C-alpha positions as CSV (number, residue, x, y, z in Angstrom):
1,M,107.9,130.4,127.1
2,F,104.9,128.8,128.1
3,G,103.2,131.9,127.1
4,K,103.8,130.7,123.1
5,L,102.7,127.2,123.6
6,F,99.4,128.3,124.9
7,E,99.0,131.2,122.5
8,K,96.2,131.4,120.3
9,R,97.1,131.4,116.5
10,K,95.4,133.8,114.0
11,V,93.2,132.0,111.9
12,I,93.9,132.6,108.2
13,E,90.7,132.5,105.9
14,A,90.8,133.0,102.0
15,D,88.3,132.6,99.2
16,D,90.2,130.8,96.4
17,P,88.1,130.8,93.2
18,V,88.8,127.3,92.5
19,F,88.8,125.5,96.2
20,G,85.9,127.9,97.7
21,R,86.3,129.0,101.3
22,L,89.6,127.7,102.9
23,S,91.0,128.0,106.1
24,Y,94.8,127.7,106.8
25,D,96.8,125.9,109.8
26,Q,100.2,124.5,109.9
27,D,100.9,124.2,105.7
28,I,97.4,123.0,104.9
29,W,94.6,124.5,103.3
30,S,91.3,123.0,104.2
31,H,87.4,123.7,102.6
32,V,85.0,121.9,104.9
33,P,81.4,122.1,103.2
34,K,78.8,123.7,105.9
35,K,76.4,120.7,104.6
36,P,77.0,117.2,103.5
37,A,75.0,118.2,100.5
38,E,77.6,120.9,99.5
39,G,80.1,118.6,98.6
40,F,83.2,117.2,100.3
41,M,85.8,118.2,102.3
42,I,89.3,119.4,100.3
43,T,93.1,119.7,101.8
44,V,95.7,121.8,99.9
45,D,99.4,121.4,100.9
46,A,100.9,124.8,100.3
47,S,102.2,127.5,102.1
48,E,100.4,130.6,103.8
49,S,100.5,132.3,100.2
50,G,97.7,129.9,99.2
51,P,97.3,127.2,96.5
52,T,99.3,127.4,93.5
53,Q,98.0,127.9,89.9
54,L,99.3,124.3,89.3
55,Q,97.3,122.9,92.4
56,R,94.2,124.6,91.1
57,D,94.9,123.1,87.9
58,F,95.4,119.9,89.0
59,F,92.3,119.8,91.3
60,Q,89.9,121.0,88.5
61,K,91.1,118.2,86.2
62,T,90.7,115.5,89.3
63,R,87.3,116.8,89.8
64,S,86.1,116.8,86.3
65,S,86.9,112.8,86.2
66,L,85.9,112.2,90.0
67,S,83.3,109.6,89.0
68,N,86.0,107.9,87.2
69,F,88.6,108.2,90.3
70,E,85.7,106.7,92.6
71,R,85.0,103.8,90.3
72,L,88.8,103.1,90.0
73,A,88.9,103.4,93.8
74,R,86.0,101.1,94.6
75,N,87.6,98.5,92.2
76,F,91.0,98.7,94.0
77,M,89.2,98.5,97.5
78,R,87.1,95.5,96.7
79,S,90.1,92.9,97.5
80,R,91.5,95.1,100.1
81,V,88.6,95.8,102.7
82,E,87.3,93.7,105.4
83,Q,84.5,91.2,104.3
84,G,81.1,92.8,104.8
85,I,82.0,96.6,103.3
86,D,80.1,97.3,100.6
87,V,82.1,99.6,98.8
88,S,79.5,100.3,96.4
89,R,78.0,102.6,99.4
90,L,80.8,104.7,99.7
91,S,81.0,108.1,98.2
92,V,84.0,110.9,98.4
93,Y,84.4,112.5,101.7
94,S,87.5,114.3,100.8
95,V,90.1,115.0,98.2
96,E,93.9,115.6,99.4
97,I,95.8,117.8,97.0
98,G,99.4,117.7,97.5
99,N,102.4,119.9,96.9
100,D,103.2,121.1,93.2
101,D,105.6,118.0,93.1
102,K,102.9,115.6,93.9
103,C,100.6,117.5,91.5
104,R,102.8,117.4,88.4
105,R,103.3,113.4,89.4
106,E,99.3,113.2,89.2
107,S,99.1,112.1,93.0
108,F,96.5,112.6,95.1
109,V,94.5,111.0,98.0
110,L,90.7,110.1,97.7
111,E,89.1,109.5,101.0
112,M,85.7,107.6,100.9
113,S,82.9,106.9,103.7
114,D,79.1,105.7,104.0
115,Q,76.9,108.2,105.4
116,K,78.0,107.8,108.9
117,A,81.9,108.4,108.4
118,I,82.9,105.9,110.9
119,I,85.6,104.5,108.5
120,I,87.1,106.8,106.2
121,H,88.6,104.7,103.4
122,R,91.9,106.1,101.9
123,V,92.9,105.3,98.1
124,S,96.2,106.9,97.2
125,F,96.6,108.0,93.3
126,S,99.8,108.5,91.2
127,G,100.0,108.8,87.5
128,G,95.8,108.6,87.6
129,K,96.1,105.2,89.0
130,P,95.3,103.8,92.7
131,V,98.7,102.6,94.2
132,D,97.6,102.2,98.2
133,Y,95.0,101.7,100.1
134,G,94.4,102.3,104.2
135,F,91.7,103.2,106.4
136,D,91.3,105.6,109.7
137,D,88.5,105.0,111.9
């Protein structure tokens, strides 16, 4: 029993044509850029077999409109963040792509942060519009 608790899990990695280099752990595929200048983190809620074509298509559509989603997120956060936080200084930290059902509803999470990344601001979108705000520190 204890052997399985401390057993190292096999790391699964894949090169995806849309998401890039991904690693898999507990139903989440993740892309973490080697350097901040190489982009942002991406997580995809998918089975061990990898992201679906629907998730790839949805991410490509989202990425092509990312500057618009950033603007919408900043506007949505302005009345919700603590006083003193300059949302204009925030940039994309990560994009979370949900399962196929969430992609059909055009639901995803955009995380934004400043260069220090002390606080990660999370804006949930549905139907292309921001619907919820939260943060992690």
